[in-house]
Structures are given as C-alpha cells and as structure tokens.
C-alpha positions as CSV (number, residue, x, y, z in Angstrom):
1,X,107.9,-79.4,70.1
2,X,110.2,-81.1,72.6
3,X,112.8,-78.5,71.7
4,X,110.4,-75.7,72.5
5,X,109.6,-77.2,75.9
6,X,113.3,-77.8,76.6
7,X,114.2,-74.3,75.6
8,X,111.6,-72.9,78.0
9,X,112.9,-75.1,80.7
10,X,116.6,-74.7,80.2
11,X,117.0,-71.0,79.3
12,X,116.6,-69.8,82.8
13,X,118.7,-72.1,84.9
14,X,120.2,-69.1,86.6
15,X,117.0,-67.3,87.2
16,X,116.6,-65.2,90.3
17,X,114.2,-66.3,93.0
18,X,110.6,-65.8,92.0
19,X,107.6,-65.8,94.3
20,X,105.9,-69.1,94.7
21,X,103.0,-69.4,92.3
22,X,101.5,-72.8,92.4
23,X,99.8,-73.8,89.2
24,X,99.4,-76.5,86.6
25,X,102.5,-75.4,84.6
26,X,104.6,-75.2,87.7
27,X,103.6,-78.7,88.8
28,X,104.1,-80.1,85.3
29,X,107.5,-78.4,85.0
30,X,108.7,-79.9,88.3
31,X,107.2,-83.3,87.6
32,X,108.9,-83.4,84.1
33,X,112.1,-84.5,85.8
34,X,114.5,-82.4,83.7
35,X,117.7,-81.3,85.3
36,X,117.1,-77.6,84.3
37,X,113.6,-77.6,86.0
38,X,114.5,-75.9,89.3
39,X,111.7,-74.7,91.6
40,X,112.7,-71.1,90.7
41,X,112.5,-71.7,87.0
42,X,109.2,-73.6,87.1
43,X,107.7,-70.8,89.3
44,X,108.9,-68.2,86.8
45,X,107.4,-70.1,83.9
46,X,104.1,-70.4,85.8
47,X,104.1,-66.6,86.4
48,X,104.6,-65.9,82.7
49,X,101.9,-68.5,81.8
50,X,99.5,-66.8,84.2
51,X,99.9,-63.6,82.3
52,X,100.0,-65.1,78.8
53,X,97.6,-68.0,78.7
54,X,94.0,-68.6,79.9
55,X,93.3,-71.1,82.7
56,X,92.1,-73.6,80.1
57,X,95.1,-73.1,77.9
58,X,97.5,-73.5,80.9
59,X,95.8,-76.9,81.7
60,X,96.2,-78.0,78.1
61,X,99.8,-76.8,77.8
62,X,100.7,-78.5,81.1
63,X,99.7,-81.9,79.7
64,X,102.3,-81.3,76.9
65,X,105.1,-81.7,79.4
66,X,104.1,-85.4,79.8
67,X,103.0,-85.9,76.2
68,X,104.9,-83.8,73.7
69,X,103.2,-85.6,70.9
70,X,99.9,-84.0,71.8
71,X,101.6,-80.6,71.4
72,X,102.8,-81.6,67.9
73,X,99.2,-82.7,67.1
74,X,98.0,-79.2,68.1
75,X,100.7,-77.5,66.2
76,X,99.8,-79.4,63.0
77,X,96.1,-79.1,63.4
78,X,94.0,-77.3,60.9
79,X,91.5,-76.1,63.5
80,X,91.6,-72.4,64.0
81,X,91.4,-72.7,67.8
82,X,94.5,-75.0,67.8
83,X,96.3,-72.5,65.5
84,X,95.4,-69.7,67.8
85,X,96.6,-71.7,70.9
86,X,99.9,-72.5,69.2
87,X,100.5,-68.9,68.4
88,X,99.8,-67.9,72.0
89,X,102.0,-70.8,73.2
90,X,104.9,-69.7,71.1
91,X,104.5,-66.1,72.4
92,X,104.4,-67.5,75.9
93,X,107.6,-69.5,75.3
94,X,109.4,-66.5,73.9
95,X,108.3,-64.3,76.9
96,X,109.3,-67.1,79.4
97,X,112.7,-67.4,77.7
98,X,113.3,-63.7,78.0
99,X,111.9,-63.3,81.5
100,X,113.1,-66.4,83.3
101,X,116.9,-65.9,83.0
C-alpha cells in the first residue's frame, strides 16, 4: 500500500501547474512530508480524486496518507464495500499517475 501512495505522489514531480483545488487529498498529500509532494502534484492528485472518488471515499483515502496500515486493512477486507473502494482507489491511482506528470 505504501508503494501505491508513493507512486501516486512521486510519478508527477515535474507536473505542470494545476489550478488550486483545496481538498482532503491535497491537504493529506502536503502534510505527508514526502519530498515529491509538491503543491502542484498534490493539487493535481486532488483534481483526479474529485473526478474519481466520492466525497466520503476521498475522506477515507486521505486518512491512508497518515496510516498506510488502514489502507492495507481495507485492501485485505472481505467486505464488498471495501473491495469496491479498493478497486476505485486503484483506478484513481492509475489515473493520477497518468494525469499528473
């Protein structure tokens, strides 16, 4: 899980300037204190999250930046809702990786 978050954060180090979109993912990204987490990258990831995840999902995913273990718990969960969230999260990560270069 940590690798997925790191990939999402580090793939777009050289991203072009994105409009400022304040949100929970953006704030969690900036707060994560990772060297690749530039304001432009975090804003881009937030923009992708806005189009890929519901508000509730964004809030849950933002918590994973501080607690990657909870993401792992969700990934390994047998609950259908957690499985669905994980699939949407993976799709979000792939889209962010492709979009935030």
